N, C-alpha and C positions, 0 to 999 in steps of 0.2 A: 509216662502219663497215659492213663487208660483211654480207650477210645469211647467217644460219645458223639451221637448225632447232633449236629448244629445246623438248623434249617435256615437261620438268618444271620448275616454278619453281625448285626447289633446284639446278638445273643452271646457272642464270644466272651466278652468280659464277665457277663453274668454267670455263664457256665464255669469259667475259670475261678471266679470267687467262690462258687459253690464247692468246687473241688478243693480249694484252699481250706474251706471250713471243715471238710471231711478229713483231710490228710494232715493239716497243720501248715503254718506258714514256712516252717523250716525244713519241710520234706525234701528229699533228693528228687529232682525233677529233670527228666529229659523229654524232649519233644521233637517231632518231625511231622511231615505231611505226606500224604499218600500220592504216589505216582507223578511227582513233579518232574519237569524236564531237567536233565542233569548232563553236564559235560565234564569229562575227566581229561586233564591236559598234563603232559610232561613239563617239569619245571623249566627245561631248556627253552620252551616256546614262550615263556612268560617273561618278556623282556623288561617289564616295569614292576617286577615283584609279584607277590602272591595275593595282592588285594583284588577285590571284586572288579575294580576298574580294568585291570589287565586281563581278566577272564571274560569280560563282557563281549568284546568283539568275536571271540571264538564261540561263545555260547549263542550269540545271535546268528552266526554263520550256520550252526548246527540246527537251531530250533526256531529261528525267527525272533522278532522283537518280543520283549517281555510283555505279558498281559498287564493291563491296568491294575495297579494295586499290588504288583509283585516286584521283588528286588532279588538280586543275586546274593547268595551267601556262600562262603567258601570254607573248605576244610582241607587240611593237608593229610594225605593218606600215608602216614609215617610207617605203617606196617609193610608197605609194598616197596619193592625195589625202586630206587630213584625217587620215592616219595612224591608221586604225582599229586596235582592239585584238583580238587573237586569243586565244581560250581553248581549250585542248585537254585532254581527259580522258586521262591517261596512267597507266601502271602505276607506282605508287610503288616497287615491288620492283625493276623494271627501272631506273628513274631513279636510285635510291639505289645500286644495284650498279654502274652505269656510273660514277657520280661517285666511288665508293670506289676502283675500279680505275684509272680515268682521270680524275683531278681536273680536268684541263684541258679535258675534253669540253664541247662545246656541244650543247644540245638544240635541234634544228631540226625542228619539226613538218612532216610531209610536205605539209600544206596550205600552209604558209609557202613551201616550196620551189616548189610549183606556182604560187603567186601570183607569186613572183619570176620564174618562167618566162614567165607571161602578160604581165607588165609589160615585161620585156625584149623580148618578141615585138612588143608594141604600139609600143615605142620604135623598134625596128629596121625594122618594117614596119607603119606606121600603118594603122588600119582604123576605119571609122565605126561598124560594128556591134559586136555582142558577140564577144569572143574567149574560147573555152573552152580550158582546159588540163586534160586528163583522163589518169589512169593507171588502166587496167583489167586485171585479172588474175583467175585462178580465186579468189583470196582476196577479191575484191570490187572496188570502184571508189572512187577519190578524185577529186572534181571541183570545179573553181573556174571562175568567169567574171568578166571585167572588160570595161568599155568605156573605152578609153583607160587612164587610171590611176584610174578609179573602180571599186572592187570591187562586183560585182553579186550574187554567189552563191557559197556553199560548200556542199558536200554529200558524203555518202559512201553507198555501197551495200554490202550484205552479200554474202558468198560465195554462189555459185549463180546469179549474174546472167546474163542473156542480152543479146545486142547491143541488142535493142529496149528492154530495161529502161533501159540507159544513154541511148539515144537519146530515149526518152520523158522521162526526167528532165531532159535538156537542153532539149528542145523545150518542155516544160511550164513550166520556169523562165523561159524567154524570153517565152512567151505571157503568163504571169502579170504580167510587168513591162511588157508592151506593146511588147516588142522584136520586130523582124521576124526570125524565125528564118532566113529565106532570105538574110539579110544577115550571118548569123553564120558563124564559122569555128571549127574545133577542131583543136588539136594534141594528139596522143595518144602514149602510150607503154604498153608492156605486151604484151598478147596480141592479135595482129592479128585473129584470128577473132572477137573480141568487138567489133570495129568494123564488122562486115559491115552494109551497108545505110545507114550514116550519111550517105554521099554523096548520098542522095536529098534531104536537107534542108540539109546543111552542107558548106562547103568544108573538106576534111579533109587534114591534113598530119601526117606521122609526126615525132616528136621524136627527137633524138639522131643518132648516127652511122648513116647508112643502110647501112653495111657490117656492122654488128653485128646479131646475132639480135634480132628485135623484142621478144622476151620478156625481154631482159636488164634488170637493175636499174640498169645504169650511168647512164641519163639522170636517174633520181631521185637517185642518189648524187652525181652532178656538180652537180645543182641544189642539193642540201643544202650541198655544199661552197661553192658560190657565195654562199650566205647567211651563211656563217660569218664 
């Protein structure tokens, strides 16, 4: 689903109906939200199954209580070793409105799309160290890391970030886990200016079509479609 600015919550159904009129009611639709808190948990820690209820205590431990109007949505990361479970806090208003207008829609958290990217990258170009997949924009940053097909880290940063904020988050995550940051690599999309200086520590590569503007949302949308 393409990105469109929505300034008031009551505009959500109206905008979605306008999109349906443009693309048709039977279009293939995936949707997700930007920069929402995410928790990834090993299956072994989920004693009561894979539902949102079993993930809620862990998510609250990491991120605090859910904001009003938000609910947890879960996804199984089947591409990864041991298939960890992902829980993302998303807007119930948005989720319900999309399902009302596009009943066939699939909810693909952006973190899940980035994890798909990093797994695909590691399969096509194997790497011994950590591989980061990062999307950084004025709105903030969404970050994941894997070593082979083992998920190592998920993170998000708020709006107003600087290049060094993102670099510090990646370097600090690697150091805490005992990984050699100089053996790590990162594939990024979003705003190129926010990647300045990363090459001092990491092998850096841009994601997506090299002919497209760097700030395009296309790499994320294509990654979400690949997960559908």
